[in-house]
N, C-alpha and C positions, 0 to 999 in steps of 0.2 A: 460139770458142764450144764448149762441152762438150755432147756429145750425151747426152741423158738417157734415151733409149730403148735401154737396154742389156740384152741377153739375160743371164739369170742361171741359175745352177745351183740347182735346187730345194733348200730347206733340208734335206730328208730324203734327198737323193741320196747314195749310198755314196762318191762321190768326195770329198765334203766331209769325211767321216770319215777317209778315207785321207790327204788333204792335211793335215788338222789333226794327225793322229798323226805324220806325217813332219815337220811343222814343229815340233811339240812335242819330238820326239827330237833334231832338229837343233839347236834353240836350247838345249836342256838340255846337249847335248854341249859347247856353247860357254859354259856356265854363265850363260845368260840364262834366268831362270826366271819372268819376269813374264808372267802369264797373259794380260793385256790385250794386250801386244805380240805374243805368240805367236798369239793369236786374230786380231789385225789382219793379220799376215803370212799366216796360213792363208787368211783371207778374200780377201786380195789375190791369192794364187795361184789360188783358186777363181774369182774374177772374171775374171782374165786368161786363163783357159782359152779363152774366146771372143776371137778376134782383134779383133772389133769393140770390145771393152772396152780392149784394149791400145792402140788408136789411135783413141780417141774424142774427142780434141781436134782441132778443125778451125778453119781461118781463115775469114774472112768469105766467101770464094769457095767454101767447102766442101772445100778441099784438106786432107787430114789432115796434122798436124804431126808430123814425125819427128825433129826436131833440138832439142836443148836450147835453143839461142839463139832458135829460133822460138817455143817454148813460153814462154820467159821474156818475149819481146816481147808475146805474146798476154796473158800475165798482167798485164803493166804497162799494157796498154791497157784492161783491164776496168774499168768505172766502178763496178759493183756490188761491194761487199766480199765478198758471198757467192760471186760468180763468180770473183773474184780468189783467194779462199781455195781454191776448188775447182781452179783452175788450178795453184796451188802444191802442193796435195795430190796432184793427178795427177802432177806433175813428180817429187815425192818417190817416189811409188809406182812410176812408170815407170823412174826411174833405179835404184831398189833392185832391181826385177825384172830389168832388163837386166844390171846388174853381177853379180847373183847367179846368174842362169841362162845368160846369153849374153854373157859378157865378151869373147869372141872377136870378136863383131860390131863392137866399138868400134875395133878395130885392123885391120879388114879393108878392103882396097881403098882407094878414094878418100875414104872417110868415116872416116879415122883420128881418134879422139878420145882424149884422155888419160883413163884410168879414174879418176885422182885428181880430175880436173875434174868428172866425173860424180858421184863421191862427195861432193865439196864442194857441188855444186848440190843433190843429194838431201838432205844434212844441212841446208843453208840453207833449202830449201823446207819441210821439216818444222818447222824453227824458226819460220818465218814463219807457218805454219798454227797452230802452238801459240800464237803471240801473238794471232792473229785469232779463234781458236776460243773457244767458251764454256768456263768454268772446269772443268766436269765432263769434257770431252773433251780438255783441254789436256795432261793427264799423258801420254797415250799418244804424242802427237806429240813432246813433249819427250824421251821415252824413245827413240823412233825416231831422233830427231836425235842423241842421245848415243850410242846403240848401233848406229849405221848400219853400221859396218864388221862388227860381229858378226852383224848380220842378213844382210849380204851373204855372210859366211862360212857362215851357216846355210843360205842358199839354194844355195850351192855344194855343201853336203853333201846337200841334197835332190836336186840334179841328179844326183849319183852314184847315189842310190837309184832315181830315175826311169829312169835308163839301165840299171838292172839288169834282166835278162830276166824275173824274177818280176813286178816292177811293170809292165813293159811288157805282160805277159800280163793282169794285172789291169785295166789301163787299156783294153785291147782288149775284155775281157769286159764292162766297164761302159760301153763305147762312148764313151770319151773319146779324141778324136783331135786 
């Protein structure tokens, strides 16, 4: 089940502008100039500022799902096409975020996972969402599936900026922790 009560960053909050500008620069560095994709990735970063949004998929007992195989199982069990689409969309977002900003967690300790497996599942999930989505929204998910690796590279670039002392200062000033 996907939790729908997600805290969000207000539309006029300065962190939205900062993350959108960073995403725009990162993607254009990699020659990805599609505004719709850039906006989607920037909104993804903004949504995942809150940990509740990063782990919002839960099983029937309320335990948060943290593994790709568990998320895939949950998606396959959903009867409603809307919930199934949301599970696959979440999986695409989650794998993109983790590969882009925290790839080291995939090969840490007992939870070693192949980054190529993550990328494959992320691309596949976005492709599934594109097939299930209405025609107006399909294009962005096709682009995310096609440009998945470049989006991961853009998030790596953003990570370098976020770790820069200037941006750390700005995030403290805007109370983003």
